[in-house]
N, C-alpha and C positions, 0 to 999 in steps of 0.2 A: 542575561544570566542571573537569575533572581536569587538563587541559592547556591552558595559555594560549599565545597566539601566541608570546610571547618564550621560553617554556620549551621549545618544540619547534622553535625556529628552526634549530638545527643539522641536525636531521633534514630539515626542509623544504629547507634549502640543499643537502644531499646529494642529495635527490630531484631538485631543479632541475638540478644539475650533471649527474647521470646522464641526465636527459631531454634536455638540450642536447647532450650528447656522444653520444647513441645513434646518430645517423647515421654516426659514425665506424666502427661495426661493419659497415656496408654490408649489413645484413640486412633486406630489405624486408618479410619476413614478420613479424619482430619489430616492425618499424615499424608495421604494421597493428594488431598486438595492443596496443601502447602507445597508438596513436591512439585505438583503441576505449576503452581505459581512461580516457584524457583526456576523451572525450565522455561516458562514463558518470559520471565524477566531476563534470562540470559540472552534470548533473542532481542527483546525490547531494549535492553541496555545498549546494544549495538545499533539497533534501528533508531534509537533516540538521537544519536549523533547525526544520522541522515535526515530525519524528519524534524526533530525538535531543535537541533542546532543549525543544520545547513538549510532547513526549510524545503527539502525535496519531498514531494508528495508520493511516497513509495507505499502503495496500498497492498501490492501483491507479494509482500515479503514471505508469505506462507510457502511460496515456491522453494525458498532456500531451506525452510524447515523440512519440507518434503524430500528434497535432495539429501539432506543430512540424515534423515531417518532411514531412507532406503540404502544409502551408502553404508551406514553402520550395520543394518540388518543383513545386507547381501554379503558384505565382506566377512562377517562373523559366521554366516551360513555356509560359505565356501562354494556358492553357486557359480561364480565366474573366475575364482582364483583360490589358492590355498587359504584355509581359514586363518583369520587374524584374531588376536585377543580383542575383547571389547574396547580396551584402552587404546590400542593401535588403530582400531576401527574408528574410534572417536577422533583421533588425530587426522585420519583420512577424510572424515566428514568435514572437519575444519578446513582442510585444504580444498576440498571440492566446493565448500561454501564460499571460501575466499575467491576462487576462480570465477564462480558464477555470480558472485557479488559484483565483480567488475562487468560481467556480461550484462547483468540487469542494469547496472549503473551507467554504462556508457551513453545511453540515450539522454541522460540528464545533462550531458555536456552541451547538447544542442536543443533539447526539448524543454519546455517550461510547464509548470503547474500540472494541469489535468492531462495534458498530452503525455507527460512522463508517467503519470498515474496509470493511464490506460496501457502503456507498454508493460508495466510491472504486472498488471492483471492479466494481460495477454500471455506473459511468460509463465505465470502460475497455471493458466489453463493448459499450456503446452506441456508442462512438466506432469500434470495430472494425466493427460492423454497418453503420454509416453509410458507412464507407470501402468496404465490399463492395458496398453498394447504389447508391452515387452514381457509377455507372460513367462518366458523361459527364465527370466532373471527375477522379476518382481512378483511373479505369481498372478499378475493381472488383477481381476476383481476379487480373486480369492485371497490374495495377500501373501505376506511372508512373516515368519516369526521374528520378533525383535530380539536383540541381544540380552543376555543375562550376565550381569557383572559378578565376578567372583568375590569371595570374602576379602576384605572387610566391608565391601560396598555391595553386598548381595541384596536382592529385593527385600524391602522392608525399611527399617530405620537406618540401616547401613547405606542403602541407596539414597535415602532422604538426606543424610549428612553429606554425601558426595555432591548431590545437587545443590544443597545449601552452601557448601564451600565454594563451588564454582560460581554460584550467583554472587556471593560476597566478593570473590576475586574480580568478577566482571564489573561490579559496582565500583570497586576501588579503581580499576583501570580506566573506566569511562569518566569517573570523577576527576582523575588525573588529567585526562585529555581536555575535559571541559575547562579546567583551570589553567590550561597552558596556552601558548600562542596559537596552537592549532585550533583549540576550542574557540578562542576569540575570533580567529579568522573565519571559522565556519559561521558564526553568528553574524559577522560582518558581511559575508556573502549573502546570507539570508536577508538582512535588513538594509544594507547599503552596498550593493555589489560594486558600483563604480568607485566608491571610497576605498573598498577593500583592495581593488586593483591598483588604485593610486598609491596605496601603502606597500605594494609589492606582493600581494597575495596571489599566488598562481592557482586559480580555481580548478582547472582540470586535474593537476597533480594532486591537490589536496583532496578533492572529492573521490578520486579513484583510490587513494590510500584509505579513506574512510569506508568506502564500499568494500574493499578487501577485508578490513577488520570487522565490519558489521556482518558481512557474509560468512566469515569464519565463525563468529559467535552463533549465527543462525544455524550453521552446520552442526556445531556442538549441541545446540539445543535440540536439533532434529534427532541426533543419536540418542540423547537422553529420553526424548519423547517416545522413541521406538521401544526403548526398554521399559518405560512406564506403562505403555499400552500393551506390552507383551506380544501383540500381534497387530500388524499394520496393514491397512488397505487404503486405496486412494480416497475412500469416503471419510477417512479420519482428518483429511486436510481440506476443510470446508472454507467457503467464503466468509462465514461467520468468524472463523478463527483469524483470518486475515484482518477483518474489521476490528476484532478485539485488540490486536497488536497496535493498529493505527490509532484507535480511539484512546487507548491507555495513555499514549503520549499526549494527545490533545487535551484530555481532561486533567492530566497531570500538570501540564503547563510547559510551553516551549522554553528551552534554555535552562532547564532544571533537571537534576538527577533524582532528587527525592520525590518530587511531584509525580513523575511517571512510574516510579517504583510503587508508590501508594496507589496510583491508578491501576497498576497491574494486579495488585493484591485485591483491590475492590472488584474489578471485573472478573477475576478468576473465582472469587467467592460468591459473587452475585447469583450466577446460575444455580449454584449448589443450594443456596438458601431460598431460591425462588423456583424450585424444580417444577411446580405446576405450570409455570409460565415459560418453560424451556422452548416451546415452539415459537414464542414471541421474542426470542433473544435478540434478533437483529433489530426489531422495533424498539426494544428496551435500550439497546446500545445507542440507537439514533436519538431516542428521547432524552437519554442522559446527556449525550453530547450537546443537544439543543439547549438543555437547561444550563449547562456549564457556560456555553457561549453567551447566553442571554444574561445570566446572573453573575457569573464569575469569568469574564473573558480570558483572564490570565490563568485559569485553571486552579488546581489545588495549590500549586506553588505560590500563586498570588495571595491566597489565604494565609499561608505560612510566612510570607515575606512581610512581617510586621514592621521591620525597620523603615521600609520605604513608605509607610503610611503616616509617619510622623510629620507634622507640619514643619516647613522650612522657614527660616527667618525672612521677614519681609524687608523690602527696600535695601536689597544687598547691592553694595557698590563694587565695581570691578576696578581694581587698582593694580595694573601690571607692574612688574619689577624688572625693567630692561637690564639693570646692572647684573642680573644673574645669567644673562645669555652666554657669557664667556665660559661658564661652567658646563654648558650643554652642547654648544655648537663646536664643530671640529674645524679649527683654523687651518689645520694642515691639509685638509681635503682639497682636491683639485677644483679650482674655481673656473677660471677662463671665461669663455664666451659661449652663449647659446645663440645660434644663428639660424634664421629662417631665410631662405632664398627662393624667390619665384613660386611661392606656395599658391596653388589654385585649387578651389574646391567648390563644386556646385551640387545643389540638391534639386534634382529635376532640371528645370530651366532657370533656376535662380542661382546666380553667382554669389555664394556666401563670402568667398575670399577670391580675389582676382589679382594674382601676381604680387603677393605680399613679400617684402623684404624687411627683416627686423633683426636687430642685434640687442641682446640683453647681456650686459656686462656685469662681472662680479663687483660687488660693493656699491652698486647703484640701484636706485629705485626708478624703474621705467614705467611711466603711466601710459595706459592704453585707453583712450576715450573715444566717444563717438555716439551718434544717435542710436536708438534701439534698432536692431537689425543690421548694424554696420559690420558685424563679423567679429566682435571682440571675444565672446565666449567660444565661438567656433575656432578662433585662433588658439585659445587655451586648450581646447579639445584636440586640436591637431598636435600641439606640442606634447600633450599628455598621452598621445597614441591612440585615442578613442576613434579618431577619424583618419582615414588614409587619403591624402590629397591626390588629385588627378595629375598634378605637376608640382615640381619643386622639391626641395630638400630641407631637412631639419638636422642641424649638426651641433654636437657638443664637443668643443675643443677640436674641431675638425673631423670628428667621428660621426658618421651617419647614424641617426636614431631610427630604429625600426618602427614601422607603423603597424597598427592593428594588434599590438601586444602591449597594452597599457601597463601591465604588471612589471614589465622590464624597465620602465622609467625610474622606478625606485632605485634600481641598481646604479643609475647615473646620478643619483641624489637630486632628482627633480621632484619637488613636492608641490601640492596645491590644495586650495580650499574650493568650495563650490558656492554658486549663487544661493541655493537653498541648503542650509547645513545638513550634512549627511551624518546622522547619528545612529548608533546601535542602541535602540531604545531600552531594551531589557538589561543592558550592561551598565555598570557604574561609569561615572565620569573618568575615573582612573583607568578602567579597562578600555574605554573608548580611546584614550590617549595612548595606552600601551600598544594598541594595534598599529600605531604609526611606526613602531620600531620592529615590526615583524621580521624584516629581512636581516636584522642584526642578531637574531637567534641562531645558535649553532647546533643545538640538540636536535636529534632526529625524532620522528613520530614515536618510534619504539622507546627512546630514552624518556620521552614525556609520559608514555604509557606506564612506565615503571618508576617514574620520578628519580632517575639516575642523576649523578652529580652535575653533569653538564646542563641538564634541564633546570636544576635548581639554581645554578649560577645565572642562566639566562633570565629566569623569572626575577631573581633579585636585582639584576642589573636593569632590566626593563622597568621594573617598578620604581627603582630609584630615579631613573631618567624621566619617567612619566611624572613623578612628583615634582621634579625640577621644572619640567615644562609647565605644569599647572601653577607652580609658584611664579614663574615668569609672567604668565598671563593673568595672575591674580585670582585663580580659582582653587587654590590648594585646600580651602576649607570645605569644598564641595566634592572632594575626591571620592567619597564613599556613596554619594547620592546617585540614584538612577538618572541617566542623562536626559530621559524624556520628562523630567521634572524641572529642568532648567529653563530660565527665561531666554528669550530670543537672543539678546545681547551676549549672554553667557555661552550660548551654543556657538556663536561666532568666534569667541575667544578660545573655546575648547577646540574648535577645528584648527585654529592656528597652533595651539599646543601640540595637537596630533601631527601636524605637518612638521613642526620643529623636532619631533622625535626622530625624524629621518636624518637629522643633521644635514639639511639641504645645502647644496651648492647653489641651487636656484629655487626660488619660492614664488609660485603663482597664486595670487589672491583675486578671487572673483567676487567683486562687490562686497568686501568685508564690512563696510560701514553701513550697509542697508539695514534700516530699522534701529540703528543706534542713536542714543541721545547726543546732544552737542558735546557734552563733557566726555562721553565715551569715545566719540570720534577723535577728539584731541589726544586722548590716551592711546588710542589705536595708532594714530599717526606717529606719536613718539616711539611706540614699540616697533613699528615697521622701519622707521629710520634707524633705530638702534640695531635691528636685525641686519640691515644693509651695511652698517659700520663694522659688523663682524665678518665682512667679506662675502656675504650672500647676495647674489643677484636677485632682485625682486621685480616681478612683472605685476603691476597693479591695474586691474580693470575696475573702474569706479565711476559712479555718476555724480558724486559729491566733488564738484570742480574745485572748491576751496581746499579740500584734502589733497587733491592731485597737485595743485600749484604750490601748496605749502611744503610738501615733502619730496616731490619727484626731482630727480636730476635731469631726466629727459622725458619728453612726452611725444607720443605718436597718436595722431587723430585719424580714425578710420571713417569712411563714408561709403556705403554700398560695396564693402569688401576691398576698397582701395585706400591707399594712404592719401589723405587730404593734406596733411602737413606733419612735419616732424621737427623737433628742436627743443630748446630750453623752455621752461614754463613761461618766461618773459616773452619769448618769441611767439609762443602759441597764443598767449593772451591778446597779442596785438595783430594776429593774423586775420585778415579781413574775411576770408572764406570760412575759417573756423568760427568766427564770431557769427557769421550769417547762418551757417549750417547747424551749429551746435550750441554755442555759448549764448547767443542772443545779444540783445543790445546791452 
């Protein structure tokens, strides 16, 4: 999320002033162009949450514009029901758009990347064919008259102001969502889905909510488009138009509001000022996209994001402050025991875990070691809910943990880090850490949309806790920096801060010392030990044997998915089979 609402407020203000003052030019042709840009932006503002934030490749969104246009035209013409006023017809278009937004979006819960893109294009084709065939209602190829809004929003400058006002409202609402826990969750789904699930983000529910909202905005845009066109036929809803919507977001920059807005203005005006090349519009869009990808991969937003081009201080030291843990962690939370019994899991003919029994107790650091391929990370993935074992149970304080639903683990206060740091690259370090507290937000999507008091309280609390977490791991000075600019060691500690945001009862760390210097490993060990003293059960997977033996209360050694040995660090150090299979001479 390269540009936040407040960072771009000066540019938004300038655009608003220019839009309000446009009628002073007394240029009706320019008014039509800008009105069209406003209508397109209403659709793209919602689509931006789907494509730019959630990372879903929705190319056929023109289908929802078509549905909105025909719904408004038909309901105001009275061909299938008593005539409605254009304003009520616009509400009906929003409802239809929201419903079909879910219909179009449902495949995204199972299909990825271009497979989902093809389903959206297929839906667009179906809608166009229905409009052609349903002649009694839509007029078929002849078309149907668009609605005419009465005074004060009659055709001309009145209608222009109506569209401009709705575009401004949509900008405000989508910017609110982008700066909320819902916006951060969307970007987390896009960049690091497994980390998002570990933080409690429920992908299906969130995506469906966004599809409803985006579809509703597309329906409204369709109704306004029908009025601007005066008369609509299926030919008005071309593939080029769908490409325009999609490319406006890509050249604007993912995870930005201002970038796609400027991209929309650019792509709407471009055909008007290059009229002789209108037949080459698709080629021009593709060429422009290629140039952006090659020269400015982050789009317009990257050009405007000057703050993250400033050089960072070199030779930065990570100095955690474990004494601050008591102010963040919840000592009153239920701790107890996390128990694995008889866990078995195979991939094909390979037994990754074979009858594993393991207890992780509150207030202890439990080390899990073994050769590569012994099943350590697989064990963490079973506990996290990413894998469903073929046998056995995982229980938290005697309650069975559900498998294949990793986002539910956060509700049990089970947090984790990963072998490779899972960062949300376009987001700041602070925003990366705030994602860890997603489940503690109480405001609804609608409350965030309108920045109601509960949403503001959520954001203030999450920000304060995230700053605490960063101070604990020694990264508070880098809170505003984009996470993809951090050094490897800093990313390791940032992940721990994100996990602490959950106020965990149990914390699983997957090779947190990998790539750290000797001094950083010592500080990491002290931090992990301090976390356990706050009553948190820690399961530590690590190849640095010295760290394991220095800070662990108990150690379990795996080999070929089975327990080779278990006991205190002293017992494991002297275990003959462990020395032979793992530790060496």
